[in-house]
N, C-alpha and C positions, 0 to 999 in steps of 0.2 A: 549664441549670436550668429547669424549668418554671415559667411565671409563676403569681404568685398568682391564685385564682378571684376573679372579680368580687364587688363587695360583697354582692349579692344572694345569691350562693351561699355566702359565708362566713357570712352571717347565718343561713341555713337550716341549715348544718351546725352551727352555734354553738347554735341553737335546739334541734336534735335532741338533742345532748349535754346541754344545760343542762336541758331539761324531763325527760330521762331521770334526770339526777342528782338534782334537787330537786323534781320533779313539775311539772304544767301550770301551776301559778300562780307559777312562778319569775318574779322581776322582769325585764322587757324590758331595764332598764339594765344587768343582769348579762348577759344574752344580748349586748347591744351591746358591753359590756367584752370578753367572750370573743371576739367577732368583730372586735375593734379598730375599731368604729365609733361613731357617735354614736346615742343613743336616737332622735333625730329621723329618722336614715336608715332605721331600722326601719319607722317610720311611712310614710316616703316610699315603700318598696318594697312593703310588705305592708298599709299601711292600719290594722290593728289586730291585737290578740293573736288573735283568732278567725280572721281570715285567715291569720295565721302558722301557727296550728295546722292550719288546712286544709291549707296547703302542705306542713306536715310529715307529714300523713296521706298526701298524694299521693306524696310520696318514699318513704315506708314501703311503699306499694303497688307503686311502681316497682322498689324494691330486691328486694321479694320475688317479683315476676314475673320478674325477671331471673334470680334465684337459681333458681327453680322450673323455668323454661324451659331453663336451662343443664343442670340435672340430668336433666330428662325427655328432652332431646334430645342431651346430650352424654355421658351415661353415667357410669360408676363414676368415671373420672378427674375429672370436674367435681365429683362429690360429694365425693371426698376432698379436693380442693383447698378446696372451701368448709369442711370440717370444719378443715382446717388454718389457715384465715384468719378464725378466729372473731371476732378483734377488729375485723375490718372491718364486721361486722354489729352489734356490741355496741351503738352508739348507737341504731340503729333499733329493735333488740329491747327495749332499755331504754325507749324512747319509747312503743312499742305497749303495753308492760306498764303505764306510767303511764296511757295513754288508757284501757285496760280497767279499770284500778283506779279511775279516777275515774267511771266508769259514766255512765249517762244517754244521751240520744239520740244524742249523737256517737259515743260508744262502740259502740252498736247499728249505727250506720250504717257505721262502720269495718269492723265484722264483715261486714255486707252487702257491702260493697265488696270484701272479701277473698274472699268467696265468689263473687261475680260474677267476679272476676278468676280465681280457680280455674277456674270452667268454661271460660274461654278458654284457659288453659294446659293443662288436662287435654285438651281437644280438640287441641290442638297434639301433645300426646303420643300421642293416638290416630292422628293422621295420620303420625306418626313411627314408628308400629308399637311403641311401648314402653308404652302404656296400653290396657287393655281398654275396650271400649264399655260404655255404661250405658244401662239403660231409663229413668233419670231423671237426666240429667246435673246439673241444679240441686241436686236432693236429695243426691246424692253429694258435691257440692263443699261444701254447707253441712256435712254430717256431718265431712268431713275437716278443714275450716276449725275448727269448733268442737272437735274433738279436739285438733288442734295448739295451739290458743290455750289450751284448757282445761289441758292438760299443762303449759304454761308457768306459767299462773296457780297451780297446785297447788303449784309450788316457792315462790311467793310472795317472790322477792327483791324485787319493788318495794313491799312493805309498809312497807319503811323509809323514814324521813323523808329520808334521803340514800341514793342509789345509788351505789356505787363502780364507776365504769366500768373501772378497772384490774382489778377482780374478775370484772366480768361476762364477759369473754372466757372465763376459766377455767370459770366456772359453765356458760356456753352450751356449751362444747366438752364437759364432763363429762355435761351433760344430754342433748346430742346421741349421745354415745358409748353412753349408758345406753338410750336410746329408739329410735335408728335401727334396730339390728340387729333387735330383735324386730318392729318396724313392717315392715322389709323382708322379714321372714319370713312375717308374715301376709298381706302383699300378694303375695308371690311364691308361697306355698304356702297356698292357702285353709284357713282354720281348720276349716271343716266338710268331711267327706269326702263328702257327697252334697248335692244340691239339694232334698231333700224339704221341709226346713222352708220354704224360700224359695218352692217352688211353692205349698205349702199356705197360706202367707200371701197370696201373690198372688190365689189362688182366693177366699180369704176377703174379701180387700179389694176385689177388682174383680168378683167373681162370674163369672169365666171361667177357662178353661183357661190356664195360664201358656204362654209361647212355648217352643218346642223349643230345647235349646241349640244355639248355632251350632258349626259344625264345627272353628272355629280355637281354641275353648276360652274364648271371651269369652262375656259374657252381654248379651242385647239388652234 
């Protein structure tokens, strides 16, 4: 039998779930009860609610990066495995929805952190030969992150006062099955049949001739 995780990790896991369920203002004493520790131990390990939320943000980023790198470098098998294990990601997805729902500077910072992280794992995909290069990796990463988070928020499951984590995996799987096929089609088979609009826009914005298309099919 695997040993129980240390108290600090139990607190973090409990916080992700409780904040997802009830929002970011959920009482710390409830988080402590969920983790099987005293409220004082939360303060001992994390110092304050704000620091605990910051650690939850970092865990959300860690899980996202792990899953994205796995798909970009591991291929279809990893993607299908992740879709089949939606319950594994439910607390993190619920927490991110709550963070975005709350708004404010911390939510904006989390989006910026997701985008910065996307630059890194997309570059790993480029090195692995599974992702095309970009003339502006940062801008591409921001757009992809905003699209992904926006599609989650449009479904609005986190608008409820209480979020059912037992329901969230089913919702997440249905959402993924609906959105992933058309997204992969768009990414695999470009929506536009030629690059005339792209070239015209670059000429207009930059006042110079756009670069010639590379021979490998990617764009610079």
